[in-house]
LUMKOLNU-840900 format. One record per residue (C-alpha): residue in one letter; x, y, z; residue number from 1. Coordinates in nm, 3 decimals. Example, Ala and Ser with C-alpha at 12.3 -4.5 7.8 and 13.67 -1.06 7.14 Angstrom:
<sites>
{site A; {1.230; -0.450; 0.780}; 1} {site S; {1.367; -0.106; 0.714}; 2} 
</sites>
This chain:
<sites>
{site M; {5.353; 9.838; 8.384}; 1} {site I; {5.297; 9.780; 8.754}; 2} {site R; {5.164; 10.045; 8.992}; 3} {site I; {5.290; 10.002; 9.345}; 4} {site A; {5.101; 10.109; 9.660}; 5} {site E; {5.400; 10.267; 9.832}; 6} {site D; {5.241; 10.503; 10.085}; 7} {site W; {5.132; 10.261; 10.357}; 8} {site K; {5.264; 10.310; 10.711}; 9} {site D; {5.044; 10.060; 10.899}; 10} {site Y; {5.091; 9.777; 10.647}; 11} {site A; {5.395; 9.612; 10.490}; 12} {site V; {5.500; 9.295; 10.308}; 13} {site L; {5.797; 9.174; 10.510}; 14} {site A; {5.899; 8.869; 10.307}; 15} {site T; {5.774; 8.628; 10.042}; 16} {site G; {5.843; 8.280; 9.914}; 17} {site D; {5.722; 7.923; 9.865}; 18} {site G; {5.365; 8.031; 9.802}; 19} {site Y; {5.335; 8.263; 10.105}; 20} {site K; {5.357; 8.631; 10.192}; 21} {site L; {5.449; 8.757; 10.539}; 22} {site E; {5.263; 9.079; 10.622}; 23} {site R; {5.253; 9.334; 10.900}; 24} {site W; {4.901; 9.462; 10.967}; 25} {site G; {4.949; 9.730; 11.229}; 26} {site E; {5.113; 9.551; 11.523}; 27} {site H; {5.022; 9.200; 11.405}; 28} {site I; {5.212; 8.968; 11.170}; 29} {site L; {5.016; 8.733; 10.942}; 30} {site L; {5.141; 8.467; 10.701}; 31} {site R; {4.904; 8.397; 10.413}; 32} {site P; {4.916; 8.194; 10.089}; 33} {site D; {4.969; 8.383; 9.765}; 34} {site P; {4.948; 8.202; 9.429}; 35} {site Q; {5.181; 8.455; 9.263}; 36} {site V; {5.470; 8.372; 9.494}; 37} {site I; {5.633; 8.083; 9.308}; 38} {site W; {5.993; 8.165; 9.409}; 39} {site H; {6.176; 8.023; 9.711}; 40} {site A; {6.176; 8.205; 10.044}; 41} {site Q; {6.504; 8.364; 10.150}; 42} {site R; {6.427; 8.282; 10.515}; 43} {site D; {6.201; 8.055; 10.720}; 44} {site L; {5.877; 8.251; 10.712}; 45} {site F; {5.709; 8.020; 10.962}; 46} {site A; {5.979; 8.097; 11.220}; 47} {site Y; {5.952; 8.475; 11.191}; 48} {site P; {5.973; 8.641; 11.536}; 49} {site G; {5.635; 8.770; 11.651}; 50} {site L; {5.433; 8.575; 11.394}; 51} {site S; {5.069; 8.601; 11.503}; 52} {site A; {4.880; 8.365; 11.271}; 53} {site V; {4.921; 8.146; 10.963}; 54} {site Y; {4.650; 8.058; 10.714}; 55} {site R; {4.701; 7.696; 10.613}; 56} {site R; {4.527; 7.551; 10.312}; 57} {site S; {4.351; 7.217; 10.334}; 58} {site E; {4.406; 6.941; 10.078}; 59} {site K; {4.028; 6.909; 10.070}; 60} {site G; {3.988; 7.275; 9.973}; 61} {site G; {3.964; 7.593; 10.175}; 62} {site G; {4.171; 7.615; 10.489}; 63} {site A; {4.186; 7.767; 10.835}; 64} {site W; {4.381; 8.009; 11.049}; 65} {site E; {4.638; 7.868; 11.289}; 66} {site Y; {4.704; 8.113; 11.571}; 67} {site K; {5.058; 8.138; 11.709}; 68} {site K; {4.968; 8.398; 11.969}; 69} {site Q; {4.654; 8.564; 12.098}; 70} {site L; {4.500; 8.809; 11.851}; 71} {site P; {4.209; 9.050; 11.893}; 72} {site Q; {3.907; 8.954; 11.687}; 73} {site S; {3.965; 9.270; 11.483}; 74} {site W; {4.181; 9.582; 11.486}; 75} {site N; {4.218; 9.904; 11.289}; 76} {site I; {4.487; 10.026; 11.052}; 77} {site G; {4.517; 10.362; 10.881}; 78} {site Y; {4.602; 10.486; 10.534}; 79} {site K; {4.648; 10.864; 10.526}; 80} {site Q; {4.306; 11.005; 10.633}; 81} {site L; {4.133; 10.666; 10.609}; 82} {site T; {4.084; 10.398; 10.876}; 83} {site F; {3.990; 10.035; 10.811}; 84} {site K; {3.888; 9.740; 11.023}; 85} {site V; {4.107; 9.431; 10.976}; 86} {site M; {3.989; 9.085; 11.077}; 87} {site P; {4.119; 8.740; 10.976}; 88} {site M; {3.832; 8.573; 10.792}; 89} {site G; {3.762; 8.255; 10.601}; 90} {site F; {3.952; 8.180; 10.279}; 91} {site K; {4.260; 8.376; 10.404}; 92} {site H; {4.107; 8.724; 10.370}; 93} {site T; {4.137; 9.012; 10.615}; 94} {site G; {3.871; 9.243; 10.471}; 95} {site L; {4.112; 9.479; 10.298}; 96} {site F; {4.327; 9.477; 9.984}; 97} {site P; {4.612; 9.726; 10.050}; 98} {site E; {4.731; 9.729; 9.687}; 99} {site Q; {4.407; 9.905; 9.592}; 100} {site A; {4.550; 10.224; 9.740}; 101} {site V; {4.695; 10.296; 9.396}; 102} {site N; {4.341; 10.317; 9.257}; 103} {site W; {4.216; 10.517; 9.557}; 104} {site E; {4.483; 10.774; 9.476}; 105} {site T; {4.400; 10.799; 9.104}; 106} {site T; {4.022; 10.810; 9.137}; 107} {site G; {4.028; 11.025; 9.450}; 108} {site A; {4.234; 11.289; 9.269}; 109} {site L; {3.983; 11.295; 8.982}; 110} {site V; {3.694; 11.338; 9.224}; 111} {site R; {3.865; 11.610; 9.429}; 112} {site R; {3.943; 11.809; 9.115}; 113} {site A; {3.583; 11.788; 8.994}; 114} {site V; {3.441; 11.878; 9.337}; 115} {site A; {3.681; 12.174; 9.364}; 116} {site A; {3.542; 12.296; 9.031}; 117} {site G; {3.192; 12.294; 9.181}; 118} {site R; {3.072; 11.966; 9.041}; 119} {site K; {2.854; 11.716; 9.227}; 120} {site V; {3.003; 11.370; 9.165}; 121} {site K; {2.801; 11.046; 9.183}; 122} {site V; {2.997; 10.719; 9.185}; 123} {site L; {2.864; 10.364; 9.158}; 124} {site N; {3.081; 10.099; 9.328}; 125} {site L; {2.988; 9.743; 9.226}; 126} {site F; {3.102; 9.422; 9.396}; 127} {site A; {3.209; 9.676; 9.655}; 128} {site Y; {3.312; 9.434; 9.933}; 129} {site T; {3.412; 9.611; 10.257}; 130} {site G; {3.420; 9.951; 10.094}; 131} {site G; {3.784; 10.050; 10.050}; 132} {site A; {3.702; 10.238; 9.729}; 133} {site S; {3.369; 10.366; 9.864}; 134} {site V; {3.536; 10.517; 10.170}; 135} {site A; {3.822; 10.670; 9.971}; 136} {site L; {3.586; 10.824; 9.714}; 137} {site A; {3.344; 10.955; 9.975}; 138} {site K; {3.636; 11.109; 10.161}; 139} {site A; {3.735; 11.280; 9.835}; 140} {site G; {3.387; 11.435; 9.815}; 141} {site A; {3.184; 11.196; 9.600}; 142} {site E; {2.834; 11.066; 9.665}; 143} {site V; {2.883; 10.689; 9.649}; 144} {site T; {2.634; 10.409; 9.588}; 145} {site H; {2.791; 10.094; 9.735}; 146} {site V; {2.650; 9.763; 9.604}; 147} {site D; {2.738; 9.410; 9.715}; 148} {site A; {2.537; 9.090; 9.750}; 149} {site A; {2.687; 8.998; 10.090}; 150} {site K; {2.515; 9.165; 10.384}; 151} {site G; {2.812; 9.115; 10.616}; 152} {site M; {3.051; 9.289; 10.375}; 153} {site V; {2.817; 9.584; 10.334}; 154} {site E; {2.794; 9.616; 10.712}; 155} {site R; {3.175; 9.616; 10.730}; 156} {site A; {3.180; 9.893; 10.469}; 157} {site G; {2.961; 10.102; 10.695}; 158} {site E; {3.199; 10.041; 10.984}; 159} {site N; {3.496; 10.148; 10.772}; 160} {site A; {3.316; 10.464; 10.668}; 161} {site R; {3.240; 10.557; 11.028}; 162} {site L; {3.598; 10.481; 11.134}; 163} {site S; {3.713; 10.723; 10.863}; 164} {site G; {3.480; 10.996; 10.990}; 165} {site I; {3.225; 10.958; 10.710}; 166} {site Q; {2.871; 10.992; 10.845}; 167} {site S; {2.695; 11.052; 10.513}; 168} {site G; {2.764; 11.038; 10.141}; 169} {site I; {2.747; 10.659; 10.097}; 170} {site R; {2.429; 10.474; 10.006}; 171} {site Y; {2.452; 10.102; 10.092}; 172} {site I; {2.272; 9.846; 9.876}; 173} {site I; {2.260; 9.469; 9.939}; 174} {site D; {2.173; 9.324; 9.601}; 175} {site D; {2.291; 9.133; 9.297}; 176} {site C; {2.497; 9.387; 9.102}; 177} {site K; {2.357; 9.303; 8.760}; 178} {site K; {1.995; 9.327; 8.876}; 179} {site F; {2.068; 9.657; 9.048}; 180} {site V; {2.223; 9.804; 8.732}; 181} {site Q; {1.925; 9.691; 8.525}; 182} {site R; {1.686; 9.861; 8.768}; 183} {site E; {1.891; 10.182; 8.767}; 184} {site L; {1.871; 10.190; 8.388}; 185} {site R; {1.493; 10.149; 8.400}; 186} {site R; {1.475; 10.431; 8.657}; 187} {site G; {1.683; 10.657; 8.433}; 188} {site N; {1.953; 10.710; 8.696}; 189} {site T; {2.305; 10.801; 8.586}; 190} {site Y; {2.650; 10.821; 8.743}; 191} {site D; {2.962; 11.023; 8.682}; 192} {site A; {3.189; 10.726; 8.751}; 193} {site V; {3.174; 10.349; 8.792}; 194} {site V; {3.409; 10.126; 8.992}; 195} {site M; {3.382; 9.749; 8.983}; 196} {site D; {3.578; 9.463; 9.139}; 197} {site P; {3.412; 9.155; 8.988}; 198} {site P; {3.489; 8.810; 9.130}; 199} {site S; {3.607; 8.519; 8.918}; 200} {site Y; {3.301; 8.324; 9.030}; 201} {site G; {3.012; 8.422; 9.249}; 202} {site R; {2.648; 8.384; 9.347}; 203} {site G; {2.393; 8.654; 9.409}; 204} {site P; {2.153; 8.652; 9.708}; 205} {site N; {1.900; 8.446; 9.510}; 206} {site G; {2.150; 8.205; 9.356}; 207} {site E; {2.240; 8.418; 9.053}; 208} {site M; {2.557; 8.279; 8.891}; 209} {site W; {2.856; 8.492; 8.786}; 210} {site K; {3.150; 8.363; 8.580}; 211} {site I; {3.385; 8.641; 8.480}; 212} {site E; {3.488; 8.501; 8.140}; 213} {site A; {3.127; 8.497; 8.022}; 214} {site E; {2.984; 8.789; 8.216}; 215} {site L; {3.243; 9.068; 8.232}; 216} {site Y; {3.219; 9.214; 7.880}; 217} {site P; {2.836; 9.232; 7.858}; 218} {site F; {2.820; 9.362; 8.216}; 219} {site V; {3.070; 9.641; 8.148}; 220} {site K; {2.878; 9.727; 7.832}; 221} {site L; {2.557; 9.745; 8.037}; 222} {site C; {2.719; 9.965; 8.302}; 223} {site T; {2.849; 10.216; 8.048}; 224} {site E; {2.485; 10.300; 7.975}; 225} {site L; {2.466; 10.443; 8.328}; 226} {site L; {2.738; 10.701; 8.263}; 227} {site T; {2.653; 11.068; 8.228}; 228} {site D; {2.742; 11.246; 7.905}; 229} {site D; {3.046; 11.398; 8.078}; 230} {site P; {3.175; 11.119; 8.304}; 231} {site L; {3.491; 11.119; 8.513}; 232} {site F; {3.612; 10.760; 8.494}; 233} {site F; {3.529; 10.391; 8.468}; 234} {site L; {3.753; 10.155; 8.669}; 235} {site I; {3.772; 9.775; 8.656}; 236} {site N; {3.975; 9.578; 8.912}; 237} {site S; {4.047; 9.209; 8.864}; 238} {site Y; {4.212; 8.938; 9.071}; 239} {site T; {4.131; 8.661; 8.825}; 240} {site T; {4.445; 8.461; 8.747}; 241} {site G; {4.535; 8.485; 8.380}; 242} {site L; {4.322; 8.791; 8.310}; 243} {site Q; {4.581; 9.033; 8.177}; 244} {site P; {4.565; 9.415; 8.193}; 245} {site A; {4.538; 9.420; 7.813}; 246} {site V; {4.208; 9.230; 7.840}; 247} {site L; {4.065; 9.505; 8.061}; 248} {site S; {4.197; 9.766; 7.818}; 249} {site N; {4.030; 9.590; 7.525}; 250} {site I; {3.696; 9.563; 7.706}; 251} {site L; {3.699; 9.932; 7.801}; 252} {site T; {3.804; 10.033; 7.448}; 253} {site L; {3.519; 9.839; 7.289}; 254} {site C; {3.254; 9.931; 7.544}; 255} {site L; {3.341; 10.302; 7.547}; 256} {site A; {3.401; 10.344; 7.176}; 257} {site G; {3.312; 10.693; 7.064}; 258} {site R; {3.370; 10.855; 7.403}; 259} {site K; {3.649; 11.105; 7.436}; 260} {site G; {3.918; 11.002; 7.682}; 261} {site R; {4.213; 10.774; 7.748}; 262} {site I; {4.242; 10.418; 7.873}; 263} {site E; {4.519; 10.289; 8.097}; 264} {site A; {4.576; 9.925; 8.196}; 265} {site Y; {4.830; 9.799; 8.447}; 266} {site E; {4.917; 9.551; 8.718}; 267} {site V; {4.872; 9.657; 9.079}; 268} {site G; {5.123; 9.553; 9.340}; 269} {site L; {5.290; 9.606; 9.674}; 270} {site P; {5.647; 9.685; 9.771}; 271} {site T; {5.832; 9.429; 9.982}; 272} {site E; {6.119; 9.456; 10.223}; 273} {site E; {6.306; 9.224; 9.983}; 274} {site N; {6.303; 9.508; 9.727}; 275} {site I; {6.096; 9.312; 9.478}; 276} {site P; {5.740; 9.406; 9.380}; 277} {site L; {5.460; 9.167; 9.468}; 278} {site P; {5.204; 9.155; 9.184}; 279} {site C; {4.848; 9.152; 9.317}; 280} {site G; {4.608; 9.181; 9.025}; 281} {site A; {4.517; 9.402; 8.732}; 282} {site G; {4.342; 9.731; 8.674}; 283} {site G; {4.196; 9.911; 8.377}; 284} {site I; {4.065; 10.266; 8.383}; 285} {site Y; {3.895; 10.496; 8.134}; 286} {site I; {3.948; 10.865; 8.214}; 287} {site H; {3.730; 11.116; 8.035}; 288} {site E; {3.911; 11.410; 7.877}; 289} 
</sites>
């Protein structure tokens, strides 16, 4: 099953092919590599009218942006009541993953329902990047603890929150996620929901190593100890190639054994103007019932 983020107005995938995706980010058109796109392009993507910039990979690793026209350093795009800063960055990123809107919708609805029933909802967002989930959940009424090891990404999360009209409700932590969770357990703190978007590989601020194949299961198991007795949800996002939704389902099933609820696992994706879905990763969510 693939869940498609279909409600964007300021973002669209215009065309795909030959390892690239052509995207509209507000008024600007970017062409970026995508490892999932192994089919041939139906048109010359590099000759698209109005193309603003292309990210070209280097044979030596990494790559760089090639600008076809003058671009602002950053600009804003909106999704419903949310606003995000977009900026071409190293390693082809822009600071936002639009496909995650499918998870913002699911988790936001769970939070809004709980808040409407008079419940105070605390959410822990780990490997939280520029705060797409943090902003969406705070907008829904949750108190969010946003944790990421990269200071610049945490600062961007704060900018996104302010752009979305959120002045409070998010606590920003620059730290290694595993060490933070361990400290929270020692403090006796608990959360009603956990969101995590673990990288395939990574380093913490003090050189801590992360490799998802070895670390994900024990880390999820550790994080489940932070859940309240009556939690709302536990969400795992993954962009690791080859890590199937069923793997996330199995991890959640084993780590949350004995808890009442249901587990759903799925691909996340984006619609394209070619009328084919673009797969963008996997998600797994436990929903308490």
